[in-house]
C-alpha positions as CSV (number, residue, x, y, z in Angstrom):
1,M,38.2,-26.4,37.9
2,A,38.2,-22.7,37.6
3,E,37.0,-21.1,34.4
4,P,39.2,-18.6,32.7
5,P,38.1,-15.0,33.2
6,R,35.9,-13.7,30.5
7,R,37.1,-10.8,28.5
8,P,34.9,-7.7,28.7
9,R,32.6,-7.0,25.8
10,T,33.6,-4.3,23.5
11,L,31.5,-2.1,21.2
12,N,32.6,-4.1,18.2
13,D,31.4,-7.4,19.8
14,A,28.0,-5.9,20.5
15,R,27.7,-4.4,17.0
16,T,28.7,-7.8,15.4
17,E,26.1,-9.6,17.5
18,A,23.4,-7.1,16.7
19,E,24.2,-7.2,13.0
20,A,24.1,-11.0,13.0
21,A,20.8,-11.0,14.8
22,F,19.4,-8.4,12.4
23,K,20.5,-10.4,9.4
24,Q,18.9,-13.6,10.8
25,A,15.6,-11.8,11.5
26,T,15.4,-10.2,8.0
27,K,16.3,-13.2,5.9
28,K,12.8,-14.2,5.2
29,V,11.2,-12.5,2.2
30,A,7.7,-11.3,3.0
31,E,5.0,-12.7,0.7
32,A,2.8,-10.2,-1.1
33,P,-0.8,-10.1,0.0
34,P,-3.1,-11.8,-2.4
35,K,-4.8,-9.4,-4.8
36,S,-8.5,-9.1,-4.2
37,Q,-10.8,-9.7,-7.2
38,A,-13.2,-6.9,-8.3
39,I,-16.8,-7.8,-7.5
40,P,-19.1,-6.7,-10.3
41,G,-21.6,-4.0,-9.3
42,I,-19.6,-2.9,-6.2
43,R,-18.4,0.6,-6.3
44,E,-15.4,2.0,-4.5
45,Q,-15.2,5.5,-3.0
46,V,-12.3,7.6,-4.4
47,T,-11.3,11.2,-4.5
48,L,-11.1,12.6,-8.0
49,R,-10.1,16.1,-9.0
50,I,-11.8,17.4,-12.1
51,D,-12.2,20.8,-13.6
52,Q,-15.1,22.9,-12.3
53,D,-16.7,23.2,-15.8
54,V,-16.7,19.5,-16.3
55,L,-18.3,18.9,-12.9
56,E,-21.0,21.6,-13.7
57,Y,-21.7,19.9,-17.0
58,F,-22.5,16.6,-15.4
59,Q,-24.4,18.2,-12.5
60,E,-26.7,20.2,-14.9
61,G,-28.8,17.1,-15.4
62,G,-29.6,16.9,-11.7
63,P,-29.4,13.8,-9.5
64,G,-27.5,10.9,-11.0
65,W,-24.5,13.1,-12.0
66,Q,-22.0,10.6,-10.4
67,D,-23.6,7.8,-12.5
68,R,-23.2,9.9,-15.6
69,I,-19.5,10.5,-14.9
70,N,-19.0,6.8,-14.2
71,E,-20.7,6.0,-17.6
72,A,-18.5,8.5,-19.4
73,L,-15.4,7.1,-17.8
74,R,-16.5,3.6,-18.6
75,K,-17.0,4.6,-22.3
76,A,-13.6,6.3,-22.4
77,A,-12.0,3.1,-20.9
78,G,-13.6,1.1,-23.7
79,K,-15.8,-1.0,-21.5
């Protein structure tokens, strides 16, 4: 038995199929990555912009100026 001739694809058919495939592929909601817990005593490197006079104030005491800034920030945060 002969099959009926297939009708040629049109742009609308291709678009409809592509949209259906995209919807199917994007249905699943991605899970958020688990939050990592802070480990006490471990420091994280960051970039911080502070005024030059504030930096000079903490650096006047010599080595350990980063620790002094950290302690001042900890005190300001109420910890």
